[in-house]
N, C-alpha and C positions, 0 to 999 in steps of 0.2 A: 724577422724575429718572432719568438713565440708569443702568442697572446694567451694569457691564462684568465680564469674567471674572476671577475669582481675584485675583492680585496686582495688575495694572494696573487692574483694576476699582476695587480699593479705593483705589488712588491718587487717585482723582477725586472723592473726598468729604472736604472740609475747611473752615477759618476762622481769625479774629483780633481784637486791641486792646491792653493795656499792663499789666505786673504787676511784681512785686518779690521773690517767694519762689520756691524750687524746688519743684516738685511732680513726683512719680513717676508715669508714665503706667501704669495697671494692666496687668497681663499682659506688660510690657516692662521691660528694664533702663534704660530712657531717662527722665531727669529734665530738666525745662526750666522757665522762668518764663512762665506764660502772661499774655496781656495783660489789662488791666482788663475785666470783663464775661464773661470766659470761665471755665467751670466743667467739671469732669470730668462725663462723661456714661456711660451704661451702654449707649449705642448702639453704640458702637465704643472702640477704644482711643485716647483723646484728649479733646479739649476742645469745647464749644460755647458760642456766644454765643446766647442764647435771644431776644435782642432783634433781633440782626440776622441771625441764622442763620449767621454766620460759623463756622468750625471748624478745628481742628487735628488731624491724624490721624498716628499713628505705626504703621508697618508693619515686623514682624520677618520677616527672611527666612532660613529653616532650611536646612541642608545645600547640595545642589547649587543649590537656588533661589537661595541666597546667592551663589554664584559666578556664576550666570546674570544675576542682577540687577545685580551689580557691572560684569559685562561690558558689558551695556547702557548702564548709568548712566556709565560712565568713557568712553564712546565718544559724544561730544557730538551727531555726526550720527545715530547710530543711536537715541540717547534721543530726540531731538527728532523724529525720524521715528515711533517708536513712540508718543509722546505725541500727535501730530497726528492719528494714528488713532483716538485717543480724544478728539477734540475740544479738546486742550489746545495752544493755539498759543504756543510760546515765543517770547518778544520779545527778551530779554536775559539775560545771566548775569553773575555777578561772583564773586570770591574773598571768602570771609570767614574769620576765625579765631575759634574758640570761646574763651571765658574760660580754658579749660583748654589753649589753645594748638593744637587740631587745625584743620587746614585743611578748608574745605568750599567746594564748588561750589554756588552757589545760582543756580537757574533761576527766571525770573519770565515770567509771560505772562497770557493770558486762556483761562480754561476756559468752554466753551459747554456748557449742558446743557439740553435741551429748548428753552424760549423765554427762558431766562435766561443772564446771563453773569456770571462771577465772576473777580476778580483773584486769581491764584494763584502761590504760590512753593512750590519743591520742592528738598529737598537730601538726599543720603545721608550718613549718618555711619557710619564703619566702625571696629569695635573688634576686639580679639583673638578675641571670641567669636562675631561675626556682623556683619551689615549691617543698617542701619535707615533706612527712608525716612520723613521728616518733611514734611508738607505743611501749608500754611496757605492758607486761601481765604476771601475776604470779597466780599459781594455788591457789584456795581457801585455801588449807591446807599449804600454804607457803606464808603467808601475809608479806607485807613490810611496814615500816613506812612511813608516807607522806614525811618525811624530806630526806628519800633515793629517793623515786620517784621524788620529786621536784629537787634534786640536779642532777639527769641524764638529766632532761630537761633544766635546767639552764645552763649545761655544753655544750650544742648544739653550734656548730660554723661551718660556711661554708668556705671552702677553694676555690680555683680555681676549675672551673668546670671539672669533670672528663672527659677524652677523651671517644669517643665512642669505640675505640680499647680496652681500659682497661675494660669498661663495657662489651664487648663481650667477653673478654678473661676469664672472671669468669663464664661464663654461664656452666651449667652441660651438654652442648650438642653442637654439631656443625651443621652448615646448609650452604648451598651455596646460596649466593645472587644474584639473576639474575633480569636485567632490565626488567620491569620498577619499580619493587619492591626494595626498599632501607631500610636497617635498621635505624630506627629513634632513638631508645632508649632502654634500658633494664629496667625491672621492678623488684625490689627486688631480683635481682642477679639469678632468675630462669625463666624469661620470656623475650622475645624480641618482639617488634612491628616492623612490616615492612609496608610499604604502597607505593604508587605511587605518593605520594605528599611530599613536605616539610613543615616544620612548618608554613610557611607564606601562604600556599595555602588552598582551601577549603578541608574540612575533608569528602566531599561527594564523596569518591572514594574507591576502594577496599583496604582492609587491611588484613594483616596476623599476628596473634599472636601465637607464638610458646612457650610453657610453659611445665616445669615439676612440678609435684605436690611436695610440700614442705615436705610432710610426707608420710610414708607407707600408702597406702589406705586399707579400710577394704573390700576389693573385691578380687575375685580369677580368674577373666578374664578381657579381654579388653573390651568385650561387658558390663560387670558390670561397668567398669571405665567410659565408655561413658555415660551410664544411670546415674551414680552419678553427672558427670559433667553437663549433661543437667538440673538435678534437681537444681544444685548449682547456675545455671545462670538464672533459670526461673523468677526471680524478674525483670531482665533487658532485657532478651532476650527470647522472647516467640516464640516457634516453632509452625508454622501453617500448614506446610504441608512437608512431607518426600517424595522426589522424588526417593531416593534409600539408602538402608543401606546393605553394603557389607563388606565380609571379604578381608583383604588386608594385605601386608606386610608393616609396618611402623616403622621406627627408628630401624630396625633390629629384629623387633619382630612381631609375628602374632598379628594383630590389626584389626580395623574396620573402615570404612569410612562412614560417613552420608552426605547426600546432600538434600537439600530442601530449604524452604522459612521460613521467621521468621518475627516478628515485633521487631524493635530495635530502641529505641530513638525516638519512635513515627512514625517511617517510616517502610516500606515494603522493606525487604532485602532478597537477596539470600545468602546462606551459604554453606560451606564445612567444615566438622569436621572430623579429623583423630584422633584415640586415640589407644594407645598401653600400656599395662601393662608390666613393665620390670622386669628382674630378681630380682632387689632389693625391689619389691613391690610398687614402686612408678609408676605413669603413667606420659606418656608425650603426649601432645596435640597439635594439629595444627588447629587452627580455622581461617577460611576465612570469611570474611563479606563483601558483595558488594551490592550497590544500585541495585534495581531490575531491570534486562534487561542488566546489564553490565558485568556479570561474564563470559560468554561464550567466549569472546576474550582473556581471561587471563588464561584460564584453563590448557592449554598445560604447560605454565610457572609455574603455581602453582603446577601442578602434578610433575614437575621436582624438584621444590624446596622441596616439601614433601618428594620425595624420597632420597634426599641428607642428610636428618636429622639424626644424628648419636649420641646416648648416649655415653658420656664420662666417667661416673662413676656411 
């Protein structure tokens, strides 16, 4: 399966069937009624159907990422363009109302991944505390009726905001948080964002994303995992120069560390990326991004945080 970068990467892994009770999605304040055959998974924040490999994924957006995500989602043309870059072809859209009376725009189309195709639905629900993307995806050979997919999205409701501790507790890895980097939020239950700023300040500062791939990767080495990762983020993160590429121990495995420069969000940035392929066939990544000329003073702290990462399952 394709790995894409950060938020839109995580949008592209999901599924579906029919149900009757509200279930809280771990590490999020989102509740919904999953279809029959879907159960909670520890691979990501959501549900999976082990028979069809359909899935439902919930993604929480923190701070300024919240604003950026809403800006893209609420502009249909911009959202469709962003999704097309991730091989999600939106075919139609419609308005729904949840059982609690909240209006939703539901996008529907075809997700292409490697040699497979999936039917996919995506919506965003906005509450006082944040924005949440909910996606439903099912393989072509396991279609579901519109009334079933609609029922999933109509059932969505938001409870009180999930604490950061609860979010961190469900991650498949541990790490040491060292000042000035603080964890801001988790994404899809398999990634965490750390930065030197809180949600009210400028995002023009260094940040770290630690993430584990949701699925087993079609690679046999950490070096191949790194190449796959770089290819997956190429639409938004363009590598312009490699300063070093070396073998290191990362997360308890033989990994690789890449340092260099890139273009991201229309700006020149410095970056460091660690990657290791674990014994489960999944990969774990540690991606540092910093405005050009600012990374040097943080390198010792970043290195210590990277050395503290440990895979838990």
